[in-house]
N, C-alpha and C positions, 0 to 999 in steps of 0.2 A: 552551470552548477545546479544539480538537483538536490533538493532536500525533502525529507518526509516529515510532515508536522505530526507529532505524536505527543500531545499533552504539553507542548511548549511552543513559544512563539517562533523559535528556530527549529532545527531538526538535524539529524545526522544522516549521513549517507546510508545506504541500504544495509550496512553491517548490522544495525540494530534490528531486533525482531519487531519492535513496535507493538501496537495493540494486538492482543490475541483475538482469535475468532470469537464472535459473540453468539452464544447459543440462545435462541429465542424460545426453546421448549419443544417438547414432543407431545403431540396429542395422543391420547390413549384410546384405542378402540377395542371393545370386547368382541372377539371373533365368534361368529356363529359356529355351531357344530359342523363337522364335515372336514374336508381337506384343508390344507394350509392356504392362507390368502395369497393372491398373486402379488408379484412385485419383486423388488421395490421399483417404483416409478421415480426416476431420478431427474430432477430439474435443476439446471445450473444456469444462473443468470449473471450478467455484469451490468452494473449501473455506474455511469460516469457523470459526475457533476460538470457544469459548464466551467470553462477556464476564464478567470478574471485577470486583469492586467493592471499593474501599478508601476508607474514610472516616476513616482514622487520621492522615492527613498534614495539617499546618497549611497555611494559605494561603501562608506564606513558603516552606515546602518545595515546594509546587506551583510557585511562581514560579521557584525555583531549578532544579527539574526541567525546566521549560520553557526555562530559560536555558542548558542544557548545549550546545545548538547555536545558539540564537538569543538574544542578549542581550535581557533584558526589564528595563527600567529604570523603568517607570511602570505604575500601575494595580494592581489587586488581582486575584489569581488564586483565585477561589472554587471552581473546578472544573477538571478536566483529563480529556481522553479521549485514549487512546494506542493505537496498533496498528502492527504491521509489515505491509508489503505487498510481496510478491515473487511470482515465478512459477517453476514447474518445467516443463521441456519435454523431450520425447523424440520420436523419429521412427524410421521404418524406411525405408531406402533400398534400392531394387532396382538392381543393377548387372549389365550384360551386356557381354561382350567384343565389340568391333567391330574386327576386324583386330588390330593391335598395341596398340590403346588400349581404354579402357573407357568406357561411357556409363551414366549413372545418373539416377534420378529418385526423388522422395519418393513413397511409397505410403501411409504413415500419418503423421499429425501429432497429437500429444497434448500439450496445454498446460493447466496448472492455475494459476489465480490463488489464492494463499494469503494469507489475512487472519488473522493470529495475534497472540498476545501482547496481547490486547485488555483494557484496564483502564480503568475509569471511576473517577475520584477526585472526592470532594466534600470541601472543607476541613473539618477537624475542629472549627473554631470554629462551624460550623453544625450544631447537634444534630439527629440523625435525628428526623423527625416534625414539625419546625418548618416554617413556611411557606417560609423562606429555603432550607432544605435541599431541599424538594420542587421549588422553582423552579429551583434550580441543577442538580439531578439531571435535571429535564426538559430543560433546555438541553443538557446533555451527551449525553442520549439522542438528541437530534436529530442530533448528530454520528455516533453509532453507526448510526442509521437510514440516513444518507447512505452510509456504508461498506457497509452491507448491500445497498444498491441498486446498488453498483458492478458486481455480477455480470452483470446484463443488458447493461450498457454494454460490459463486457469481452468477453462472448461475441459481441456484434454487431461490435465493432471488429476483434477477432482473426480472426473468420471471413472478413470482407471483406478484411483485410490478407493473409491466407494465400492466398486465391483470387487476389488481384491479383499476388501474388509467384510464382505457379506457373510462369510462363515462365522465371523465373530459376533454378528448381530442377528443371527438366525438360530432359532431354537434355544434362546436364552431362557433359563429357568429361574424362578424365585418364589418366595413364600407369599407374595402379593403382586398384583398388577403394578403397583408403584415401584416395588423393588426391581421388577423386570425392566421397567422403563428407565430407572436410574442407571442400571448397568449398561443398557444400550446407549443412553445419552453419554455416559462417561467414555465409552469406547469410541463413539463417533467423534467426540471432542478431541480425543487423542489423534485420530486420523486427520481431522481438519487442521489442528495445530501443526502437525508435521508437514502437511502440504503447504500451509501458509509460510512456514519457516523456509521451505525450499523455494517457494515463489519469491520471497523477499531476497533470498540469496541470488537467485537468477536475475531479479530486477537490479540488484546492486551491481552485478557483473555487467549487465547491459548498459546501465547508466555510466559505469566507470569507463567504458569504451569511448563515450562522448567526451568525457573530461580527461582526455589524455594530455600528456605534457606537450605533445606536438600541436594539439588543438589550441592549447593556451598560448603557445608561442605564435601560432598563426594569428590568433585574435589580437595579440599584443602588437604585432607588426603590420596588421592589415590597415587598409585605408591610409597608407602613407604615414603611419604612426599617429594618426589622428586621435586614437583612443587614449594612448598614454599622455599625449599633450594635454587633452582635456582634463584628465585626472591630475596631472602635475599642476595645472593652473588652479584647480580647486583646492589643492593641498598647500599652495604657496602661503607661507606665513602661518600655517596651521601646525598643531602638534597632536600627538596621540594617534594610535593606529586604528581606533574604532570609535563609534558613537554609541552612547548607552541606549538600549532598547529593553523593553520589559518582556522577559520570558514567562510563558505561562503553560 
């Protein structure tokens, strides 16, 4: 089960757009007289945080953590994978005076996809080293692998999107250098937000393939039914479908 932490201790599947791209600003360069400056020079990076592991949470706690944004009223939560996904962006804009106005264009674009706060959980009712623990952990690591593979997709989509957007950020005119910069920043933010929205949808679809009904049935019946026996033993004499956790 994959969850995206977005301002809450739990998180929803990739249907939610989550945090929008973070624009870190555009440096403004005054272009020298002459021909237009070269560019843009586009740099696209991916930064992945290390994956942490937590095997201390009960299956009811995992269910409640997932419910912080999306109510979960059925099923057992044996494992959970969580991460935050956002971007940082910066650029340089060259501006030259043309009569009483100014004209500008982007000469560098730098965008980074940040994948952080990565935690994989396996329910504490599944002791480390058991078959059910290994099967559940392997399932969650498939979610981790999908996130790891988002980098190539991000680079490809962003480079194409920036190239297609060049006409909208070239030859932008305004009454001042700052006015030109503001227009370019706003247009680039639209492009970045659109691409992040599509990336999240693609991520949601890819993660959903891991969480198929067939996969859940396989996990429930694997290891000779060991998983459900351990969960049933933990719930004996208990009541309530979840344990309280603090959403943030």
